[in-house]
N, C-alpha and C positions, 0 to 999 in steps of 0.2 A: 392348613396354607392353603393360601389363594392363588391356584394355576392362573399364571397369566396367559394372555393370549399370542402363539407365536405368529407372530408376520413373517409370510414370505415372499421374500421378494424378485419379483421376475424384472431378470436386466433388459429386455427390450421395452418394457415402459415404463421404466423408471425415468423423474423429472429429472434432465441433468441442472443442477445447482450450479455447481462451482465444482473445483480440483486442485489437488495442491501434491507433489511428489517431494521427494529428498534430493532436495538441489546443492550442494556443495556453495557455501557463503565462503564468499573470501575476507581477509582481514577489514577491509572497509566496512563491506558491510556486516561481520559480526561486533565490530566494536560500536556501529550507528545501534543496535541492539542492547548490547553492552549499556550501553548511555544511558539509552530511554528504561531499561528495567528498575534507572533509580538507586537510591542509597540507603543506610541505614535508616535514615529517616524514614522514606517511603515504606518502609516494612517495618514496623517496629515488632522488635522481641525478637525477628528473625537475624540469625547470623551467616546467612549465603541465600542468594535466589536461583531458582531452576530459569534461566532467560528463554532457554525452548530445549523442547524433549520432542523427541519428528521420528517416527517410526515407518520404515516399509515394508511390507510382508508380499513377498511375490511370490503365489503359491500353484503351484506343478498339477499335472493332472494326477500323481501318485497320491496326493496330498504334503508331499514335502514342500516345506517352506525356506526359499530363502531367507533372510531377515538384515536391514541395514538400519543401523540406527545411528542419530548423531545428536549431541546432546552438551549444553554449554553453560557451565556452572558461575556465578558470581560470588566472591565472598564481601559479602557487607561489614565483615568485622574481624577482629585477631583469630578471636573462635572459630569464624565461617572458616578463614584460611586454614587454621590447623585442623578443621575435618575433613578437608578436599588433599591434604596431603597425600592419599592415594587413595585411588578408584579401584573398586573392587567387584569381579563378574564371576558367579558360578555358575558349574554346570556339568553335567554328566558327563563324562567321555564315549558311554553306548548307545546316548541317544542323542546328543547336541556336538557339537564346534563353537566355539567362538575364534574370533579372531580380532585384536585389537589392530587397527588400518592407517590409523591416524590419532595423533593426541597433540596437543600443545598450550603453550601458556599466552596468555594474551594481557602483559602487564601493563597498569594503569600511564606507565609512564609513556604510553606508545609501542614498547617493544616488545619484538614478540621469539617464543622462544619455543623450538622444536621439544618434542619429547622424544630421544632416539628409539623406535620400536626393539631395538636388543635389550632394554633394560626392562622390559615387562617380564613379568614373571608368571609363569604357569607352577601350580604347584598343590601339592594334594590338600585338599581343605577339611578344618579341623571335623572329627569326628564322635560321636556320644552314642551308645548302642547300635548303632546302625552304619558299617563300615563296608561301603560299596564303592568306596573308588571314586567317589566326588573329588572335582576338583575345582579349584579358585584360580582367576587369572587377578595380577593386580599391577595396577598401572601407577608407577612410583614419580610421582609429582614433585614433591619438596615443598618446601616455603613459599608461602601467597601471605600476602599482604591484602588488607580490605581494601576493595576498588578492582586488586586482579580478576580475572577467569582463566577459566578452564573449559577446554574444547577436546572430545573425544566422541573418534566416530569408530563403529565398528559393527561386524558381517559374524551373523550368527545363522545355523540349522539347524535341524532336528527339532525336538519338542520333549517336553520336562517327562517323558515314561516310557522304558524301555521294554522291548518285548522280545523277540529271537532274535537275536545276535545274526550279522551274514558276514560272510567274507566282502561282499561288495561294498565300496569305500561309502555309496550314495544312500545305499539299502537300509542300513541300520539307522536313519533321520527320517527315513519314511514312518508317518505315524500310524500306531497300531491297528488303528481303521482303516487300512488304507485306501485312498482316492479320497479322504474326506477330509477337512480341515477344519481347524477351531482356535477360537481363543480367549481371553479373557485379558480384557484393558482394563485398570485402575483411573480412573481422573478423578483420583483424588490424592495426594501427597501431604506429609509432614511440612515441608519446605515450600513455602510462596513458587510457584511457577506460573509467568506470565505467557506462555504457548505449550500447548501439548495436543501432539498430532498424531493420526493414526490411519496409516494408509493399507487396504489390503487390496491387491491386485489378483482376484478370481477368477480362472476360466468361465467361459458364461454358460458350459454345460451344467454349470453345480451352481444351481440358485442359495444364495448366501441366505439366512432367516439371521436377524439381530435384533437386542432390543436394549436400550437404554435404562438402566435402573437407579433410582435415589439421586436423579438429579437430570441435566438437559446436557447435550453434548450436539454441538453444530454439526450435523452430515449433509455430502455432496457425493451424487453418485454420478458416473459417463462411464459412455463406452470406449474402452483401448484395445485396439487389435481384437483381436482374440479370446478377450479379457474386460473386465465391469471391473471398474477402479470406484472402491469406494474410502470414503476421508471423511474422518472424526476429527473434528476439532473442538478443541474448548481453549481459553483464555483467562487470564487473571483467577486461578486457583488458589482459594486461598488456602492456610495449614488447616486439614479435619482437626477437630478437635473431639475426642471421644470423652466418655465418661464412665467414672470407675462401675467395675461390672456390668459393663455394657454389652449385648451381644456384638459378635464382630463388625468389625470397622465395614468389612465386603457386604454387609447386612445391610448398612442405614448408608455409607459414601458411593458416591458417584462413580459407576461402573457401565462397560461394553463387553456383552456376551453376544459370539456369533458361534454360528454352526451350520457347514453344510450338511450332515447330518438329520435324518427327516425329523426325527422326532424320539423320546427316550425307547420307546417300545424297538426302534430298529438296533437302537445303542445294547438295551437289554438283551436281543437274539444272538447280537453279533457275541455279546460279553460271554452268553451262553458256549454259544457255537467254538470260539478260539480254547476255550478251556476244555472243552470236551475233544474235540480234534488232537489237545496235543498230550492228554491222558492226564491230566494232573491228577483226579484221585481215584485212580487205578490201584490197588492193594495185593501185596504180596503174603507167604505163607506168617511170615514172620510178625506182621501189623496183623492178621485175621487172628493168632494166637492170645498177642495182647488185647485184641479187642475183649473176646472168647473169657480173658481172663478178668477182665474189666467188669462184665457186667455179671460173670456166673450165678451171682447173688443175689441178683434185681430181680424183682418179680412182676413189675410190669414195665413195659413199655417208657413210661414217662422216668422209674428210674433207671432205666438203661441211659436215656437220654441227656439226665444229669449225672449221672456217674462218666457218662465219656465225654462231656464238657467239661467238668471241674479236674480230668485228666490232663485234659488237654491243656487248659489253663493255669493248672499248678502243677506241669512237669513237664512243660516245655517253654523254657527260657526267653526274655522276650529281649533279642540279640539277633542281629542282621549282619550275618558273617559273609555269607555268600550271594552273590545274585544268582548264580547259579545260570543254566541256559533260558530260563524264562522268569523275565520282570516285568512287573508293572501290573498289565490286566491278565497275564497266564499266570497262574500262580507254579509254586514249586509240586513239583511230584511226591505224591502222598511216599514214596519212601523215601527220595530226599531228607523229607522232613521228620521220619517217621529217625532216621539215622543221625541225623544233627542236632534234633532235640531242642534244638533254637531257632530264634525267624522271628519277623515281625507277624503284622497283622493277616495278613494276607496267607504265611508258612500256619498259623496258628487255626485260623480259618480254614485253609486247607486241608489243614492236616483232621479235623474236626469231621470234615465234609466226607473225607478216607473212609474215617472210622465207622460213620453212622453208614455208610454204604456197607461196607462190609458187617455192619451188626445187622443189615437188614431195611435199612430206613431209606429213605429219597428225600437227597439233601442237595443245596446248591449252592454256589457263592454269591454275595450281595455287596454292594459299593454304596459307602456313605459316605458322608462327610462331619466328621465330629469339631465342634464348635460353630458353626456356622452355617447360613442356609441354601441352601440348591435350588436357585432359581431356573425357569422351566424350559430358559433356549438349553438343546442338549449338546452345552458344552462341557468338558471331562472337570467337573467341579467335586471333584474326589478325593480324600487322605487318609481312608481310614475301609476297611473288608470284613464282612461277616459272615456268620453261616444262616441257613434258611433251612427250616426243616418242614416237608412237606408231610400233614396229617390227616388221619385216615378222613375227616370231613373232607377233605381239599385244599382247605386254607392252609396257611403257611407259619411257622413259628418263627422268633428271630432270636440267635443262640450269638452269642460273642464271647470265645473262650481267650480273647486279648485281653479286656476288661472286667471279668469275673476271677479273679486268683481269689481267693480267700471270702470271695461272697456268694451271699445264698440264692442270690437271683440266678437263673440263666443268660438274661439278657441284664445288662445293666442301666438301671432306670437312671442313670444321670447321662441317658444316651435319649429321652423320650421328647419328643416334640423334633427328630432331627427327618429331615429327607435321606432317602434311600434309596437304589437300586438292583432288583433283582436280575441274575443272572439265569433265567429259567426255560423250559422248551417252548411253553408258548407265549415265552415274551410279557412282559409288564411296563405298565407306565412308572412312573415317580412315586414313591409312598409315603406315608410320614408315620413313622413311629407313633403308638397312642400317648398319652400324658396317662402316667399311672399313678391309683388311686394314693390320696399322702395315706391313709391307714395301711396300708402298705409299708411303710418306712417310718411305724411308729417309735419313738425315743420317750421314755416313760423313767420317772424317776419317782417314788414314793417311798415317802421317811416317815419316821416319828421322832421324836427329839423330845429333850428335860430340859427346862433353862433353870437355873438355882438361883437362888435371892441372891449371890455374887455373883451373876451375872455370866457363871460358864455355864456352857451348852453342851451338852450330854444328848448324843442320838444315834441311830444309823438312818440308810438310805438301802434301797434297791433298787437299780438301772436295769430296764431290760430294752432289746434293742432290736430292729426287723431292717430286714430290706438294707437302703443305703444307707439309712442310721447304725444298723448293725454291724455294713462295711466301715464304716468309717470308724468306730471301735476295736474293731477286730486290728484296721491297720494299724493302731497305734503300738502292737505288740508284735505282727508277723512280719515288721519291718525293725523290728529292733531285738537286740540281742536279748535273749531271755535275762538276763538279772538287771533289766531296766525298764522289765515291765511295771514295777511297781510305782516308778516315777510316774507313770501315768494318773494314776490315782494320788501320789501325793502334791502333783500339781495342780490337780482339780482341787483340792480342800488346802491348797497353800491360795490358792485365786477366792477361797471363802473369806481366809483368815490367815498373816503368817503363823500365828499362834496355834492353828489346830494340828492335833497329834492322829494317828489313824492306830486305833486300839486294836481293831478286827480286820480282816480282809479275806473276800473270798470271791471266787471269779472262775467263770467257766475257762476249758482248754480252749483259746483262741481258733486251734484246729479242729475243731470239732465243729464239720456244720452241717449237724444233724439237728439241730434246735437255736433258735435266737440268742445271741448271748445277753447274758446276765452275771450282775456284778453286786456284792451287797459289801457294804464300807460300815461301820463302828465306828464313830469320831468322839473327841473331845476337846472343844476349845475352851481354855481359858481366860476371863475377864472379856468374853464374846460380846456382852451386853453391855451398854453404858448403863450404869446406876446410880441415883439418886438418892438423897431423902426419903424419898414417897415415890421414885420414878425409876419403871427399866425401862430401858428403850432399845431397839434393835431388829434385826432383820430373821428371820428365817430362815433356816441353812437351806434349803431348797430352795427358795424363792431369789436366793444370791445364784441359781441356776450354775451347779456343778457342769463343768464338762459343755460350757459355753465358748470354749476356744474357736479358732477359726476351723482349725482341723478335723475339730466334731459337729461342730454348728456353725459352717461357712454364715448362716444369714448373722448371725449376730455382729459377726465382724464388718458388715457393709454400711455403707456409707447412707444413712438414711435424715440426713440434719439438711442435703441438699432441699429447696423448698421444692422444686419441679425438676421433670428429668426431658430429653428431648428424643432421647432413644429409649427402645426397649433395654431390658436389663434378664441376666441371671443368677438363677441358684443352682445349687448344687443337686438339686432334687424337691420334686413335693415332697411335704412331710409334714407327720402331725408329733408335736410336743405337745406330753400331759405333763404335770407336775402338781404333788401332791403334796402335802405333811401334815403332821397333827402335833400341836406343841402342848406339852402340860407346863402350867407357870405356876412360880408358887406361891403356897399359899397365902390369903391373906392379900394379894394381888386381884385387880381384875383391868380387863378392856378399858383404857379409858378413849382409844382414839389406832384405829386400822384406817389404810389406805382404799379408798373405793373407785371402782373403775367402772367405766361405762365400758359396754361391750364394743366389737366392734366387728362388721357382717360386711361381705363382699365376692363377689365371685372369686378375685383375687386371692382373698385370704381373709382370717374371721379371726378375733381375738376375745376370751372373756375368761374373766377370774376375779377374784376375791379373797375375802375371811369371810367365817363366821364362826357362832359358838356352839360346840357340838351337843348333843345332852349330857354330856359327861360334864360339861362346864369346861371344855378342852377347846385352845384356839384353832381353829383350820384352815390351811392357806391350801387354796385348786389355782392350777392358769392350765388353759386349753390354747395352742398356737394351732392353726392349720395354714401352710403353704400347700393350693392348688396344683400346682405345677412349675415346672423348671425355667421356661422364657415365660416373660411377661413384657406386654406391651406397655408405654412409655404411659398411656391412661389407668392403668392399674398401678401405678406409682403410689398413690394415692393413699387407696387402700391396703395398698402394701405395708407400707410406711409407717400406718396407723397400727397395725397390727404388731409388726414387731414393735416397735417403739410398746404397746403395752406390757413384751417380757423385759424389756431393757430396764421401764420404769418401774419396774417391781423389783428388781435387784438392787434400786434403789432408796426405794419406801422404807419406812420404818412403820415400825408398831410398838404404842405406848402404854405401858399397864404399870397399873397407881395404887398403893394403896390405899 
């Protein structure tokens, strides 16, 4: 990860460029802007346009922020009017408050309709797996026609992470890292936007560092009383168009990060302190007894760590049923987690830390961002919590009980090339998880078959997998009823040929995590080959790559036909694929033609494969694909697509036998 230089803005030395505040527009001013925003012809393919989106954040000494926002939409088509028939705002009542202060419709015929605020509805937000009492506010707008516009003004205070609730009304809205302010502002949108502005009024004694990533945004700064006013403005924002399998939009689209926190080291120390002060990782006699039971047969520290990690991963259900007294950055107590046996990532991480400490290990929490990059301005770019273990050598080992249920790894390599921040006593800078070698995630199919003169193919193959490849195979079992386990293999053979039958099937217990998973299939496929008077045409079974579905082999379903990519892209994990088969063909036939492939070599991926005749006169097929990492740059695309194309091409190319 390239760490970007932090720019500290010293208010007294700023050159004042311009300033803008949130000023109420009258109907005349709004209608002028609505007219200037254009119609459907000015925005091809769009159903609506955001005329403006203006935000002013007034930061207090405590870090509490009062936020005023006004937004004006214009419907360009009937569909746009339908999509604007209601506007929704989400919030968490334990840490934020939002009020709709004005809403009105400006009809294209020149009339204005006020939306009565008593029609605004505040209701529990739909929830799945996490039931923390989040709420939504909906503004019922009703029917809009093309050319009509909607204006809504809101007030908000608070933040998106809740810490320790207080009886004081405003106290609960103060950010967890008291006295500090941060924000992340997206200057990209899926809807054409004529103007977007963000104003921050920050006390002069709070130096604000900020940076714009992936584009340009105009900035103006000036003193304003006892505060400094920062204004960022961007006009004529075109809809952001992503790409399939791309990195997160926040990694490549224009955004603004700001923070008064000095650096990640300070955030790390604070994160460590709030959890130790709260007592998040204290254990009781019941927890200690369970820990002793889990590790009693373990002979090494590594075995103990593995046993405890997998116990938390497998025995603690992912379901957020209670916020408890400590939310967000403060992890729930070990006693609460052990009693509930369920929770979200931070609860699983906290439970593992508690149990590791009870077993005599030195362990702490870490924050990370699953799915996207964390940039170097210390705004809170986190959505996931994991565990770290301090080893005897003094370094730290990552553990993740959330992502490793029924995974042989202790840290999911689906999280490689991911930034994280440790909450340790000595403090830490921002770190990045290393690339996991492809050979740690091998997927091998080795088979032998016999082709009959009538075109019937009879054979067997053995599948072995490790690491994340192993995990993808186990997923087909542990997430299904046992009666459906065989269907995984039936589908794989059906993808080879609808006429395929499985004669014998043997596979490991998917709940046995002591070794890489293995499965052996014996099969018969009648009329598999095309048979003529003097030719037999076929593709070997293993060359057709059984288990090339998206669930098991995600890279095989990626779009590699597009000629180029603008943005970086992701697979599930680095990977090593090895396919091999020996085919005995009928007597009296010889190989007349088989496909030949040029090897692909590169830093992102490689491929080699082909056919040959062994000493016994049998046809041998072999292919090896290496995917070197999980997250790729756009410049890696040509190398990656050529390597994956090699395997895809082999699936469809044929061997010709002749008399």
